[in-house]
C-alpha positions in Angstrom: 7.8 160.2 140.8 10.0 159.7 138.2 9.7 159.4 135.1 12.0 157.4 132.7 12.4 158.1 129.2 14.2 155.1 126.9 15.7 155.2 124.3 15.7 159.0 123.5 18.8 160.8 123.1 17.2 164.3 121.9 15.7 165.0 125.5 12.9 166.4 124.3 10.3 164.8 126.2 12.6 164.4 129.3 12.8 167.9 129.2 8.7 168.7 128.3 8.1 166.4 132.4 11.4 168.5 133.4 9.2 171.7 132.8 6.5 170.9 134.4 7.9 170.2 137.3 8.1 166.1 137.4 11.5 164.3 137.5 12.9 162.8 134.6 15.4 160.5 133.3 16.5 159.8 129.6 18.3 156.8 128.7 19.8 155.6 125.8 23.1 154.3 124.1 23.7 157.8 122.7 24.7 160.9 125.0 22.0 163.0 125.3 22.0 166.1 122.5 20.8 168.5 125.6 22.1 168.9 129.3 20.0 167.4 131.9 19.5 164.0 133.7 20.7 161.1 130.6 21.6 158.1 131.3 24.2 156.3 128.4 23.4 153.0 128.7 21.2 149.8 127.8 17.7 150.7 129.6 17.4 146.9 130.5 20.1 147.1 133.4 17.6 150.2 135.1 14.3 148.3 134.2 13.8 147.5 137.6 15.1 150.9 139.4 11.7 151.9 140.7 10.6 154.2 137.7 6.9 155.4 138.5 6.1 155.6 134.6 8.0 154.7 131.5 8.1 156.3 127.9 10.1 154.2 125.4 11.2 154.8 121.6 12.8 151.6 120.4 14.8 151.7 117.3 11.7 150.9 114.4 15.2 149.5 111.9 14.2 146.2 112.0 10.5 147.1 113.0 8.7 149.2 111.0 6.7 148.2 107.7 8.1 151.0 105.5 11.6 148.5 105.1 9.4 145.7 104.3 11.5 144.8 101.4 14.5 143.8 103.5 12.2 141.6 106.4 13.5 138.0 104.4 17.4 139.5 104.6 16.3 140.6 108.7 15.0 137.8 110.4 17.5 137.4 113.5 17.4 141.1 113.8 13.7 141.0 113.8 13.4 138.7 116.3 15.9 140.6 118.9 13.8 144.1 118.3 10.7 142.3 119.2 12.5 140.3 121.9 13.4 144.0 123.3 9.9 145.1 123.2 8.6 142.2 125.2 10.4 142.7 127.8 9.8 146.7 127.6 6.1 145.6 127.5 6.8 143.4 131.1 8.9 146.0 132.8 8.4 146.2 136.5 6.6 149.7 135.9 3.3 150.8 137.0 2.7 153.0 133.8 4.4 152.2 130.1 4.1 153.8 127.0 6.2 152.2 123.9 6.1 154.1 121.0 7.0 152.9 117.5 5.9 153.5 113.6 3.4 151.1 111.8 5.2 147.3 112.9 5.4 144.1 113.0 4.6 144.6 116.5 1.0 145.0 115.8 1.2 141.5 114.2 3.8 139.7 115.8 2.7 140.9 119.8 -0.2 143.2 119.5 -1.8 145.8 117.8 -1.6 149.6 119.2 -3.7 151.2 121.8 -3.6 154.2 119.5 -2.4 155.9 116.6 -1.2 159.3 116.8 0.0 161.8 113.7 1.8 165.0 114.5 -0.7 167.1 112.6 -2.0 166.3 115.8 -0.4 168.0 118.1 0.6 171.4 116.4 2.8 170.3 113.4 1.4 170.3 110.0 3.1 166.8 109.2 1.5 163.1 108.6 3.7 160.5 110.6 1.6 157.8 111.7 2.9 156.7 115.6 1.6 153.9 117.3 1.5 154.0 120.7 1.5 150.9 123.0 0.1 151.5 126.4 -0.4 150.0 129.5 -2.2 151.7 132.6 -2.2 155.6 131.1 -5.0 156.9 128.8 -4.9 157.5 125.4 -3.5 160.7 124.5 -5.9 163.8 123.3 -5.1 165.8 120.3 -4.0 169.3 121.2 -3.9 171.5 118.3 -5.4 169.6 115.7 -3.9 171.8 112.6 -3.5 171.7 108.3 -0.8 170.5 106.2 -0.1 166.8 105.7 3.2 167.2 104.7 5.3 164.0 104.9 8.5 165.9 105.8 10.0 163.0 107.9 9.7 160.5 105.0 11.5 162.8 102.5 14.3 163.8 104.7 17.0 163.8 102.2 20.0 160.9 102.5 22.7 162.3 105.2 24.8 160.9 108.1 21.8 162.4 110.7 19.3 160.9 108.5 18.2 157.8 111.0 18.4 160.8 113.7 16.2 163.0 112.2 13.4 160.8 111.8 13.6 159.9 115.3 13.1 162.8 117.0 9.6 163.4 118.8 7.8 166.5 117.6 7.7 168.9 120.1 4.0 169.4 120.4 3.7 165.5 120.8 5.8 165.3 123.9 4.2 168.7 125.4 0.7 166.5 125.3 2.4 163.0 126.9 4.0 165.4 129.9 0.9 167.4 129.9 -1.7 164.6 130.4 -0.2 161.6 131.5 2.3 164.2 134.2 -0.9 165.1 135.7 -1.1 161.2 136.4 1.9 161.5 138.9 1.7 164.5 140.9 
């Protein structure tokens, strides 16, 4: 049983599965920030390699409604991003989770199955995160905490801002591995 964690350079979700003894491989155009099984390349090239589950974090640059003021200038980029999402949704993998912030995926393809927040998984922060699921149950909150800081949204401009804003929260990664990993054992 092997999990493909797509569009993940941090290794956070991949390593959460590995800690539970579940084989997991990350795949991203970027190299992994952590040592471990990682495919540096286009995830579309490995979708048919016999995975049992895929959790994928496609880039939201041209999809997130937080960038709506630039939508008119990005129509071609948006269409390409939506085609990428559609290819992930029809991948020949039995269990799939596609993660993205509130975005045009909801209006152009379909509404998400679930919207989660970091504060539901031990982080006192706000960042609405949509999950489109195939053959996976909804994630159950594991540690609801106080605090509703918008740290991710307020990230200061820097060369690594996009990377810092795109990292999966540890508590969410752990919940995915714990709750969905049990389906593979």
